[in-house]
Backbone as CSV, one residue per row, in Angstrom:
resi,resn,N_x,N_y,N_z,CA_x,CA_y,CA_z,C_x,C_y,C_z
1,MET,-11.232,21.290,-10.601,-11.018,19.942,-11.020,-11.015,19.005,-9.857
2,ARG,-11.799,18.000,-9.936,-11.879,16.943,-8.891,-10.665,16.007,-8.915
3,VAL,-10.080,15.678,-7.786,-9.029,14.770,-7.692,-9.476,13.641,-6.791
4,GLU,-9.517,12.428,-7.357,-9.968,11.267,-6.610,-9.051,10.113,-7.084
5,HIS,-8.322,9.431,-6.172,-7.508,8.271,-6.445,-7.885,7.057,-5.614
6,ALA,-8.007,5.937,-6.264,-8.234,4.700,-5.590,-6.825,3.880,-5.534
7,VAL,-6.605,3.380,-4.431,-5.378,2.595,-4.230,-5.787,1.257,-3.722
8,VAL,-5.368,0.199,-4.382,-5.781,-1.201,-3.992,-4.522,-1.936,-3.578
9,MET,-4.621,-2.592,-2.473,-3.454,-3.331,-1.900,-3.885,-4.818,-1.851
10,THR,-2.899,-5.654,-2.187,-3.173,-7.076,-2.156,-2.010,-7.852,-1.580
11,GLY,-2.349,-8.895,-0.976,-1.302,-9.744,-0.379,-2.014,-10.964,0.330
12,ILE,-1.308,-11.496,1.339,-1.874,-12.599,2.102,-1.966,-12.128,3.573
13,GLY,-2.859,-12.840,4.330,-3.004,-12.542,5.750,-1.693,-12.646,6.481
14,GLY,-1.405,-11.698,7.319,-0.157,-11.679,8.090,0.907,-10.685,7.554
15,GLN,0.634,-10.158,6.293,1.501,-9.195,5.700,1.219,-7.777,6.085
16,GLY,0.095,-7.519,6.761,-0.225,-6.171,7.136,-1.011,-5.376,6.110
17,ILE,-1.663,-6.051,5.164,-2.352,-5.326,4.107,-3.465,-4.416,4.697
18,GLN,-4.237,-4.922,5.594,-5.354,-4.183,6.235,-4.797,-3.065,7.107
19,LEU,-3.655,-3.224,7.774,-3.056,-2.208,8.528,-2.483,-1.100,7.635
20,VAL,-1.835,-1.434,6.555,-1.330,-0.459,5.663,-2.502,0.421,5.040
21,ALA,-3.585,-0.244,4.739,-4.720,0.536,4.170,-5.271,1.485,5.208
22,LYS,-5.371,1.052,6.474,-5.816,1.960,7.530,-4.813,3.063,7.734
23,LEU,-3.564,2.803,7.686,-2.496,3.834,7.835,-2.677,4.845,6.726
24,LEU,-2.846,4.414,5.468,-2.919,5.327,4.355,-4.202,6.179,4.498
25,ALA,-5.268,5.523,4.865,-6.530,6.276,5.127,-6.392,7.329,6.195
26,GLN,-5.774,6.980,7.313,-5.591,7.899,8.400,-4.669,9.047,8.006
27,ALA,-3.606,8.728,7.251,-2.717,9.773,6.801,-3.412,10.782,5.905
28,ALA,-4.295,10.229,5.013,-5.086,11.116,4.073,-6.041,11.978,4.896
29,MET,-6.655,11.437,5.945,-7.607,12.216,6.765,-6.865,13.353,7.467
30,ARG,-5.629,13.051,7.866,-4.794,14.080,8.546,-4.495,15.303,7.627
31,GLU,-4.510,14.983,6.298,-4.336,15.956,5.273,-5.682,16.569,4.822
32,GLU,-6.722,16.279,5.593,-8.071,16.865,5.364,-8.698,16.395,4.040
33,LYS,-8.355,15.162,3.659,-8.927,14.586,2.439,-10.191,13.811,2.828
34,GLN,-11.026,13.533,1.851,-12.163,12.658,2.024,-11.630,11.224,1.828
35,VAL,-12.066,10.255,2.599,-11.517,8.911,2.529,-12.610,7.881,2.634
36,MET,-12.429,6.866,1.799,-13.303,5.642,1.930,-12.443,4.446,1.945
37,MET,-12.570,3.521,2.850,-11.774,2.307,2.923,-12.611,1.132,3.089
38,PHE,-12.223,-0.005,2.451,-12.880,-1.231,2.685,-11.900,-2.380,2.373
39,GLY,-12.034,-3.416,3.202,-11.142,-4.575,3.061,-11.889,-5.828,2.781
40,LEU,-11.224,-6.732,2.057,-11.727,-8.067,1.783,-10.726,-9.079,2.206
41,PHE,-11.048,-10.029,2.973,-10.053,-11.084,3.353,-10.768,-12.394,3.627
42,MET,-9.950,-13.432,3.489,-10.552,-14.788,3.673,-10.699,-15.048,5.121
43,GLY,-11.305,-16.108,5.578,-11.643,-16.411,6.939,-10.445,-16.669,7.800
44,THR,-9.243,-16.993,7.172,-8.060,-17.256,7.956,-7.352,-16.012,8.236
45,ILE,-6.668,-15.954,9.419,-5.892,-14.779,9.853,-4.595,-14.707,9.083
46,ARG,-3.874,-15.763,8.935,-2.585,-15.713,8.252,-2.671,-16.673,7.041
47,GLY,-2.087,-16.274,5.942,-1.970,-17.083,4.773,-3.164,-16.999,3.783
48,GLY,-4.288,-16.528,4.180,-5.400,-16.355,3.229,-5.321,-15.045,2.431
49,SER,-6.015,-14.916,1.350,-6.043,-13.748,0.498,-6.470,-12.527,1.370
50,SER,-5.847,-11.390,1.089,-6.195,-10.178,1.734,-6.055,-9.095,0.779
51,GLU,-7.148,-8.221,0.681,-7.185,-7.169,-0.240,-7.836,-5.909,0.439
52,SER,-7.342,-4.724,0.178,-8.014,-3.580,0.764,-7.966,-2.442,-0.250
53,THR,-9.015,-1.588,-0.297,-9.041,-0.425,-1.193,-9.211,0.783,-0.418
54,VAL,-8.454,1.824,-0.717,-8.599,3.150,-0.128,-8.845,4.140,-1.235
55,VAL,-9.910,4.933,-1.090,-10.213,5.944,-2.064,-9.952,7.309,-1.365
56,ILE,-9.148,8.150,-2.012,-8.839,9.461,-1.429,-9.206,10.507,-2.367
57,ALA,-9.955,11.524,-1.819,-10.449,12.598,-2.757,-10.305,13.936,-2.085
58,ASP,-10.335,14.969,-2.913,-10.276,16.317,-2.353,-11.713,16.880,-2.060
59,ARG,-12.782,16.176,-2.541,-14.139,16.474,-2.314,-14.919,15.233,-1.957
60,GLU,-16.200,15.351,-1.808,-17.102,14.177,-1.526,-16.763,13.030,-2.461
61,ILE,-16.609,11.854,-1.967,-16.293,10.711,-2.775,-17.568,10.259,-3.486
62,VAL,-17.359,10.018,-4.826,-18.495,9.626,-5.636,-18.251,8.161,-6.215
63,THR,-17.085,7.621,-5.887,-16.732,6.276,-6.370,-17.711,5.227,-5.723
64,PRO,-18.225,4.355,-6.476,-19.080,3.331,-5.928,-18.346,2.345,-5.017
65,PRO,-18.984,1.618,-4.169,-18.295,0.678,-3.308,-17.466,-0.343,-3.999
66,ILE,-17.868,-0.680,-5.252,-16.974,-1.554,-6.082,-16.254,-0.655,-7.048
67,VAL,-14.912,-0.527,-6.777,-14.097,0.398,-7.486,-13.705,-0.229,-8.816
68,PRO,-14.155,0.397,-9.937,-13.901,-0.191,-11.257,-12.462,-0.026,-11.717
69,SER,-11.740,0.927,-11.208,-10.370,1.172,-11.603,-9.565,1.752,-10.436
70,ALA,-8.266,1.703,-10.547,-7.428,2.161,-9.461,-6.191,2.912,-9.982
71,TRP,-5.807,3.921,-9.398,-4.707,4.713,-9.715,-3.404,3.954,-9.412
72,ALA,-3.440,3.209,-8.276,-2.271,2.483,-7.826,-2.661,1.131,-7.309
73,VAL,-1.693,0.177,-7.375,-1.861,-1.117,-6.748,-0.576,-1.389,-5.982
74,LEU,-0.714,-1.812,-4.779,0.393,-2.310,-3.976,0.309,-3.797,-3.848
75,ALA,1.221,-4.530,-4.363,1.216,-5.998,-4.356,2.333,-6.515,-3.484
76,MET,1.926,-7.035,-2.327,2.908,-7.624,-1.425,3.162,-9.063,-1.701
77,HIS,2.270,-9.726,-2.404,2.364,-11.129,-2.745,1.753,-11.350,-4.080
78,PRO,2.196,-12.321,-4.937,1.743,-12.404,-6.283,0.298,-13.013,-6.336
79,GLU,-0.278,-13.544,-5.299,-1.553,-14.283,-5.333,-2.689,-13.429,-5.941
80,GLY,-2.945,-12.217,-5.437,-4.031,-11.460,-5.901,-3.715,-10.494,-7.037
81,LEU,-2.553,-10.423,-7.555,-2.140,-9.468,-8.478,-2.824,-9.684,-9.898
82,PRO,-2.938,-10.899,-10.399,-3.544,-11.043,-11.733,-4.955,-10.446,-11.818
83,ALA,-5.706,-10.653,-10.834,-7.142,-10.074,-10.885,-7.115,-8.636,-10.790
84,LEU,-6.179,-7.954,-10.106,-6.202,-6.522,-10.000,-5.585,-5.808,-11.192
85,GLY,-4.883,-6.515,-11.979,-4.219,-5.907,-13.151,-5.187,-5.187,-14.077
86,ARG,-6.312,-5.694,-14.237,-7.259,-5.086,-15.172,-7.848,-3.801,-14.580
87,LYS,-7.609,-3.567,-13.292,-8.117,-2.323,-12.652,-7.216,-1.154,-12.754
88,VAL,-5.848,-1.385,-13.006,-4.951,-0.284,-12.993,-5.109,0.705,-14.096
89,GLU,-5.239,1.942,-13.840,-5.536,2.965,-14.852,-4.228,3.289,-15.573
90,ARG,-4.326,3.603,-16.827,-3.215,4.092,-17.657,-2.704,5.308,-16.976
91,GLY,-1.439,5.436,-16.789,-0.822,6.477,-16.044,-0.647,6.218,-14.559
92,GLY,-1.112,5.023,-14.125,-1.082,4.669,-12.727,0.261,4.017,-12.345
93,VAL,0.288,3.430,-11.184,1.566,2.853,-10.713,1.249,1.481,-10.006
94,LEU,2.164,0.572,-10.218,2.180,-0.717,-9.577,3.417,-0.763,-8.657
95,VAL,3.186,-0.754,-7.367,4.295,-0.934,-6.410,4.274,-2.345,-5.925
96,PHE,5.370,-3.118,-6.118,5.316,-4.519,-5.770,6.558,-4.891,-5.003
97,ASN,6.283,-5.896,-4.100,7.269,-6.477,-3.244,8.118,-7.469,-4.082
98,SER,9.211,-6.924,-4.548,10.026,-7.787,-5.535,10.704,-8.941,-4.840
99,THR,10.700,-9.057,-3.509,11.129,-10.268,-2.813,10.258,-11.466,-3.122
100,LEU,8.977,-11.192,-3.231,8.000,-12.271,-3.470,7.290,-12.254,-4.871
101,VAL,7.175,-11.068,-5.410,6.553,-10.867,-6.743,7.681,-10.770,-7.734
102,HIS,8.039,-11.895,-8.437,9.225,-11.917,-9.239,8.949,-11.561,-10.683
103,ALA,7.817,-11.738,-11.206,7.512,-11.421,-12.576,6.151,-10.775,-12.713
104,PRO,6.047,-9.519,-12.257,4.747,-8.835,-12.332,4.345,-8.633,-13.755
105,PRO,3.034,-8.671,-14.043,2.585,-8.430,-15.411,2.995,-7.033,-15.815
106,VAL,3.172,-6.844,-17.142,3.578,-5.536,-17.655,2.272,-5.010,-18.279
107,TRP,1.777,-3.850,-17.757,0.636,-3.228,-18.342,1.014,-1.953,-18.952
108,ASP,0.545,-1.707,-20.170,0.868,-0.545,-20.954,0.433,0.739,-20.224
109,GLY,1.390,1.654,-20.082,1.073,2.953,-19.484,1.036,2.920,-17.984
110,VAL,1.560,1.836,-17.308,1.578,1.728,-15.895,3.030,1.665,-15.419
111,ARG,3.344,2.544,-14.515,4.726,2.642,-13.968,4.927,1.577,-12.949
112,HIS,6.052,0.818,-13.018,6.354,-0.267,-12.038,7.390,0.216,-11.064
113,LEU,7.176,0.035,-9.799,8.113,0.348,-8.810,8.390,-0.997,-8.019
114,ALA,9.576,-1.503,-8.147,9.995,-2.718,-7.403,10.610,-2.356,-6.133
115,VAL,10.105,-2.869,-5.098,10.636,-2.596,-3.710,10.813,-4.020,-3.040
116,PRO,12.042,-4.370,-2.735,12.260,-5.668,-2.099,11.880,-5.613,-0.626
117,ALA,10.632,-5.352,-0.351,10.150,-5.027,0.930,10.448,-6.097,1.997
118,THR,10.190,-7.411,1.690,10.452,-8.411,2.667,11.940,-8.534,2.985
119,GLU,12.781,-8.449,1.928,14.175,-8.577,2.080,14.762,-7.397,2.865
120,MET,14.231,-6.178,2.577,14.631,-4.969,3.338,14.243,-5.102,4.846
121,ALA,13.043,-5.508,5.078,12.584,-5.605,6.446,13.377,-6.585,7.263
122,LYS,13.667,-7.729,6.597,14.530,-8.756,7.294,15.871,-8.215,7.606
123,ALA,16.487,-7.512,6.651,17.820,-6.942,6.851,17.803,-5.957,8.004
124,MET,16.721,-5.298,8.240,16.610,-4.354,9.288,16.180,-5.034,10.624
125,GLY,16.073,-6.339,10.610,15.657,-7.054,11.799,14.172,-6.909,12.110
126,GLN,13.387,-6.543,11.107,11.969,-6.359,11.223,11.205,-7.089,10.156
127,PRO,11.220,-8.475,10.147,10.547,-9.191,9.077,9.056,-8.953,8.965
128,MET,8.444,-8.606,10.049,6.955,-8.316,10.000,6.732,-6.864,9.501
129,GLY,7.741,-6.132,9.233,7.636,-4.719,8.841,7.619,-4.519,7.348
130,ALA,7.501,-5.631,6.513,7.613,-5.531,5.039,6.535,-4.643,4.543
131,SER,5.326,-4.735,5.011,4.296,-3.877,4.454,4.511,-2.364,4.763
132,MET,5.125,-2.082,5.876,5.469,-0.746,6.303,6.462,-0.189,5.328
133,VAL,7.410,-0.993,4.916,8.429,-0.488,3.947,7.731,0.071,2.721
134,ALA,6.548,-0.422,2.380,5.849,0.055,1.214,4.855,1.133,1.543
135,SER,4.810,1.717,2.769,3.792,2.601,3.133,4.263,3.984,3.651
136,LEU,3.539,4.515,4.695,3.764,5.895,5.236,4.100,5.877,6.692
137,HIS,4.212,7.169,7.260,4.714,7.285,8.636,3.724,8.118,9.509
138,ALA,3.152,9.162,9.104,2.585,10.151,10.013,1.527,9.619,10.990
139,ALA,0.762,8.677,10.610,-0.435,8.322,11.422,-0.184,6.981,12.250
140,LEU,0.984,6.549,12.308,1.299,5.265,13.043,0.723,5.207,14.457
141,GLY,0.920,6.289,15.215,0.479,6.269,16.619,-1.079,6.197,16.721
142,GLU,-1.768,6.661,15.746,-3.285,6.639,15.759,-3.813,5.286,15.214
143,VAL,-3.053,4.690,14.332,-3.531,3.481,13.626,-3.154,2.175,14.366
144,LEU,-1.941,2.127,14.929,-1.579,0.852,15.588,-2.382,0.668,16.919
145,PRO,-2.825,-0.564,17.141,-3.522,-0.823,18.373,-2.523,-0.646,19.504
146,PRO,-3.057,-0.360,20.731,-2.182,-0.111,21.875,-1.080,-1.178,22.077
147,HIS,-1.420,-2.482,21.943,-0.441,-3.459,22.198,0.727,-3.545,21.079
148,ARG,0.525,-2.744,19.948,1.548,-2.745,18.944,2.311,-1.375,18.907
149,ARG,1.967,-0.469,19.710,2.541,0.891,19.675,4.065,0.885,20.020
150,LYS,4.500,-0.167,20.695,5.940,-0.254,21.026,6.702,-0.478,19.658
151,LEU,6.076,-0.740,18.568,6.705,-0.997,17.299,6.745,0.251,16.395
152,ILE,6.297,1.401,16.899,6.246,2.622,16.114,7.650,2.955,15.621
153,ASP,8.660,2.937,16.397,9.951,3.300,15.897,10.567,2.338,14.913
154,ALA,10.284,1.036,15.106,10.691,0.057,14.125,10.014,0.257,12.730
155,ASN,8.631,0.495,12.812,7.875,0.666,11.633,8.267,1.968,10.944
156,THR,8.596,3.011,11.664,8.998,4.239,11.103,10.325,4.005,10.357
157,ALA,11.277,3.248,10.934,12.502,2.952,10.222,12.282,2.196,8.942
158,CYS,11.294,1.243,8.982,10.945,0.524,7.736,10.354,1.441,6.673
159,ILE,9.519,2.306,7.057,8.878,3.275,6.144,10.002,4.194,5.485
160,THR,10.906,4.671,6.345,11.945,5.583,5.867,12.798,4.833,4.872
161,ARG,13.176,3.544,5.213,14.064,2.817,4.299,13.360,2.550,2.975
162,GLY,12.082,2.192,3.017,11.363,2.001,1.766,11.255,3.301,0.927
163,ALA,10.997,4.392,1.535,10.975,5.661,0.829,12.290,5.964,0.199
164,GLU,13.442,5.743,0.911,14.723,5.959,0.406,15.018,5.058,-0.817
165,HIS,14.482,3.847,-0.847,14.638,2.918,-1.902,13.924,3.389,-3.211
166,VAL,12.714,3.902,-2.957,11.901,4.340,-4.167,12.302,5.758,-4.601
167,VAL,12.566,6.643,-3.632,12.896,8.014,-4.063,14.273,8.363,-3.348
168,PRO,15.379,8.162,-4.071,16.666,8.484,-3.506,16.718,9.971,-3.043
169,ALA,17.551,10.262,-2.061,17.685,11.654,-1.486,17.821,12.703,-2.620
170,GLY,17.055,13.791,-2.502,17.157,14.824,-3.516,16.364,14.679,-4.722
171,ARG,15.735,13.461,-5.032,14.960,13.230,-6.248,13.496,13.386,-5.977
172,VAL,12.778,14.077,-6.688,11.309,14.244,-6.523,10.580,13.197,-7.324
173,PRO,9.636,12.480,-6.721,8.892,11.470,-7.523,7.963,12.117,-8.575
174,ALA,7.715,11.377,-9.579,6.798,11.900,-10.639,5.457,11.175,-10.559
175,TRP,4.773,11.432,-9.421,3.447,10.708,-9.280,2.357,11.390,-10.003
176,GLY,2.219,12.630,-10.055,1.151,13.275,-10.835,-0.160,13.180,-10.159
């Protein structure tokens, strides 16, 4: 049986959407998965719309470059969320930054995970680490550019705190 999941991330420039996508892709490659990644962003570095898609599969990827549906959506900002809602598959998951996304749409058959990512990152003294709170750890050293590698420990702490928020100690997630 073929396993292929598309994860779409949305936010605004400066929230680390492209970095989180690269991190997820790198972590999947470390697990010997097939990966396709592509990002879309406005011409501005900060404040413009930013979206990235990562497709992870156990075999050769057959998903077309325009992904018609996604198993998961990560919404760090409410701006791009309405357009992505129609892509979320039944049985999928919406992870959203509840500090900024106050009333996410309710989609039938989609699990919602609220993570106050910006609030948590600020409380940790890492306001730029909000997107890390919603992501992973293993590939940080490979993904961060050299001038940002001094932030590996801070980003790891953000990731750990986010994981603890979503999956309390001893509880196994039901991702499927």
